[in-house]
VOLUM-724616 format. One line per 10 residues: their letters; for each residue z, y, x of N, C-alpha, C. Coordinates in steps of 0.05 Angstrom, whole numbers, plus 32768, in hexadecimal, padded with zeros to 4 digits. Atoms other than C-alpha are relative to their C-alpha. Example, Ala and Ser with C-alpha at 12.3 -4.5 7.8 and 13.67 -1.06 7.14 Angstrom:
2
as> 8000 7FE8 8012 809C 7FA6 80F6 8000 8018 8012 | 7FFF 7FE8 7FF0 808F 7FEB 8111 800E 8016 7FF1
END
This chain:
107
mktfklimlk> 7FF2 8010 7FFB 8EB5 96C0 8635 801C 7FFB 800C | 7FE4 8003 7FFB 8EFC 96A4 8635 8007 7FD8 8010 | 7FF8 8018 7FF3 8F1C 966A 8661 8015 7FFB 7FFF | 7FDE 800B 8003 8F5D 9647 8655 7FFD 7FD7 8010 | 7FF8 801E 7FFD 8F7E 9607 8673 8009 7FE5 7FF4 | 7FFA 801A 800C 8F71 95C2 865A 8010 7FED 8007 | 7FDE 8009 7FF6 8FBA 95AC 8655 7FEE 7FDC 7FEC | 8000 8021 8008 8FA2 9561 862B 7FDF 7FF7 7FF5 | 8010 8011 800D 8F66 9538 8615 7FFD 7FEB 7FF1 | 8001 8017 7FFE 8F5C 9502 85E7 7FE1 7FFC 7FF2
ilsvderqqd> 8013 8001 800B 8F28 94E2 85CF 7FF7 7FF3 7FE8 | 7FF8 800E 8011 8F22 94D2 8587 7FE9 7FEC 7FEE | 8023 8017 8009 8EF0 9499 8567 8009 7FFE 7FE2 | 8006 8009 8019 8EDB 9487 8522 801F 7FF1 7FF6 | 7FF1 801C 8016 8F0E 9455 8510 801D 800D 800A | 7FEA 7FEF 8002 8F44 9485 851E 8018 7FFB 8020 | 7FFC 8003 7FF2 8F56 9469 8563 8002 8015 8017 | 7FFC 7FE7 7FF0 8F6B 949E 859B 7FFF 7FEE 8021 | 7FFD 8004 7FEC 8F5A 949A 85DE 8012 800F 8011 | 7FFB 7FEA 7FF3 8F8C 94C7 8613 7FEF 7FFD 8016
iplldgliin> 800A 8004 7FED 8F6D 94D6 8649 800B 801D 8022 | 7FF0 7FF2 7FED 8F93 94EE 868C 7FEC 8010 8012 | 7FFC 7FE8 7FF0 8F86 952C 86A8 800D 8005 8017 | 7FF3 7FE6 7FEC 8F7E 9546 86E9 7FFD 8017 8002 | 8009 7FDE 8009 8F65 958D 86D7 7FF0 8002 7FEA | 8013 7FFC 801A 8F3D 95A9 86A7 8000 801B 7FF7 | 800C 7FE8 8004 8F21 95E6 8689 7FF2 7FFF 7FE7 | 8011 7FFF 8015 8F0C 95F6 8646 7FF9 801A 7FFB | 8013 7FEA 800A 8EDA 9636 8630 7FF0 8009 7FEA | 800C 7FF5 8018 8ECF 9666 8601 7FDE 800C 8005
reddlypnqw> 8026 7FEE 7FF3 8E80 9678 8603 7FFE 801B 7FFA | 8007 7FEB 8019 8E8F 96AC 85CF 7FE7 800B 800E | 801E 7FF5 8004 8E40 96AE 85CA 7FEF 8004 7FED | 800E 7FFA 8016 8E1E 96CA 8598 7FE5 7FEE 7FF5 | 8013 8012 8007 8DE7 96A2 8594 800F 7FDC 7FF6 | 7FF7 8019 8008 8E17 9662 8592 8022 7FFE 7FFB | 7FED 7FFB 8008 8E52 9673 8570 8013 7FE9 8000 | 7FF2 8018 8001 8E94 964B 8574 7FFB 7FED 800F | 7FFC 8016 7FF2 8E77 961C 85AC 8017 800A 8015 | 7FF2 7FFE 7FE5 8EA4 9611 85E4 7FF7 7FE7 8018
lieayvskqc> 8001 801B 7FEC 8E9C 95E4 862A 8023 7FFE 8004 | 7FF0 800D 7FF4 8ECC 95B8 863E 8001 7FF4 8022 | 8005 8001 7FE6 8EDC 95A7 867E 8016 7FE8 800E | 7FE8 801C 7FF4 8F04 955F 8692 8003 7FF8 801A | 8001 800B 7FED 8F19 9554 86D3 8014 7FE7 8004 | 7FEB 8010 7FFE 8F2C 950E 86DA 7FF1 7FE9 8019 | 8009 8017 7FF1 8F2D 94CC 8707 7FE2 7FF6 7FFB | 801E 8014 7FFA 8EEB 94A7 8722 800A 7FE7 7FED | 8004 800E 801A 8F06 9474 86F3 7FFE 7FFE 7FEF | 800C 7FFF 8022 8EF3 948D 86B0 7FE8 8004 8004
kaffeklkee> 8022 7FF8 7FFE 8EA8 9492 86C7 7FF0 7FEA 7FE0 | 801A 800E 8008 8E8C 9456 86A4 8010 8001 7FE1 | 7FF5 7FFA 801A 8EC0 9464 865E 7FEF 8020 8000 | 800D 7FE5 8006 8EA1 94B1 8664 7FDC 7FF6 8000 | 801E 8000 8004 8E5A 949A 866B 7FF5 7FE6 7FED | 8002 800F 8023 8E5E 9466 862E 8006 8014 7FEC | 7FFC 7FEC 800F 8E7A 94A1 8609 7FE3 8010 7FFE | 801A 7FEE 7FFB 8E3B 94CB 8621 7FE9 7FF8 7FE9 | 8020 8006 8010 8E08 949A 85FA 8006 8011 7FE7 | 7FFD 7FF4 801F 8E30 94B6 85B5 7FF8 8023 7FFC
nelmiqvkit> 8008 7FDA 8005 8E12 94F9 8595 8010 800F 7FFC | 7FEC 7FF4 800F 8E51 950A 8575 8014 7FF5 800B | 7FE7 8007 7FF2 8E93 9505 8597 801A 8017 7FF8 | 7FF1 7FEB 800A 8ED3 951C 857B 801B 7FFD 8014 | 7FEF 8001 7FEB 8F0B 952F 85AF 8013 8021 7FF6 | 7FED 7FFA 8009 8F48 9552 85A0 8010 8006 801F | 7FF9 7FFB 7FEA 8F65 9588 85DB 801B 8006 7FFB | 7FDD 7FEA 7FF9 8FA9 95B7 85EB 7FF2 8014 8019 | 8003 7FEB 7FE7 8F9B 95F5 8616 8016 800B 8001 | 7FE8 7FF0 7FF8 8FC7 9619 8639 801A 7FF9 8003
ktendpvvfk> 7FE4 8003 7FF4 900E 95F9 862F 7FFC 7FE2 7FEE | 8000 8015 800D 9021 95B2 8613 8008 7FFF 7FEB | 7FF0 8001 801B 904B 95D1 85D5 7FE2 8002 7FF2 | 8024 7FFB 8026 9002 95E7 85B5 7FFC 7FEF 7FF9 | 800D 8017 8017 8FE8 95CB 8578 7FE9 7FFD 8010 | 8019 7FFF 7FF9 8FAE 95A3 858C 7FE8 8006 7FF6 | 8016 7FF8 8012 8F66 95B4 8579 7FE9 7FE1 8003 | 8012 8010 7FFE 8F2D 9586 8563 7FEE 8005 800B | 8016 7FF7 7FFC 8EEE 958F 857C 7FE4 7FEE 7FF5 | 8012 800E 7FFE 8EA8 956D 856D 7FEE 8004 8011
ssiigindig> 8001 8001 7FEE 8E8F 9560 85A5 7FE6 7FF3 8011 | 8012 8015 7FEF 8E5B 9547 85DB 7FFC 8000 801D | 7FFB 7FF9 7FDF 8E5D 9535 861E 7FE1 8006 800F | 801A 7FF4 7FE4 8E26 955C 864F 7FF8 7FF5 8017 | 8000 7FF8 7FE8 8E37 954F 868C 801F 7FEA 800F | 7FE8 800E 7FED 8E5B 9517 86BD 7FF7 8001 8017 | 8002 7FF4 7FE4 8E5C 9530 8702 801A 7FF2 801E | 7FEE 8010 7FE6 8E77 9507 8742 800D 801B 800C | 7FEF 7FEA 7FEE 8EA9 953E 8763 8012 7FF0 8013 | 7FF6 800D 7FEF 8EC2 951F 879E 8010 7FE1 7FFA
tdinvlfkge> 7FF9 8016 8008 8EF4 94E1 878E 8004 7FF7 7FE0 | 7FF7 7FF9 8019 8EF7 94F5 8746 7FEC 800C 7FF0 | 801A 7FF3 800E 8EC3 9514 8706 8008 8014 7FF2 | 8000 7FF6 801F 8EBC 9542 86D9 7FF0 8002 7FEB | 8015 8009 801C 8EA8 953C 8698 8002 8019 7FE8 | 7FF6 7FE8 8016 8E8A 9579 8669 7FFE 7FFB 7FE8 | 8005 7FFF 8023 8E8D 957D 861C 7FF3 801A 7FFF | 8007 7FE4 8013 8E69 95B0 85F5 8008 7FF9 7FE7 | 7FF6 8008 8020 8E8B 95AE 85AF 8004 801F 7FFA | 7FF4 7FF4 8011 8EA1 95D1 857E 8016 8000 7FE9
idnksgt> 7FEC 8008 8012 8EE4 95D3 8555 7FF1 7FFD 7FE3 | 8005 8008 8019 8EE3 95B0 851F 8018 8007 7FE9 | 7FFA 7FF3 800F 8EF7 95D7 84E3 800F 7FE6 7FEA | 7FF8 8012 8014 8F02 9596 84B3 8015 7FEF 800A | 7FEC 8013 7FF9 8F39 957D 84E3 801A 8001 7FFB | 7FEC 7FF7 800F 8F68 95AB 84C1 8012 8011 801C | 7FF8 7FED 7FF0 8F79 95D1 8507 7FF5 8011 8004
END
């Protein structure tokens, strides 16, 4: 497994609106698993004020998200993903996504 710092997270919607998510912290992990090639785990640590927004999104089977890792100047990558968990951590929450890179997005 390889782990990287999550620098930016955007939720992409079907009607091409984008929702920037203000991150407190985050990680992205390439599982490098033979059973699930190209599968990534993404953890976004955000304010608890975002909880209702993510709980509503969790109902969707597939989400398109855009992330940047390590440095802000890196190119963004689009993932087909789903929310697999929302957890209270003190006064904030973490949101766990499971996804794979969307090669159709041109990234």
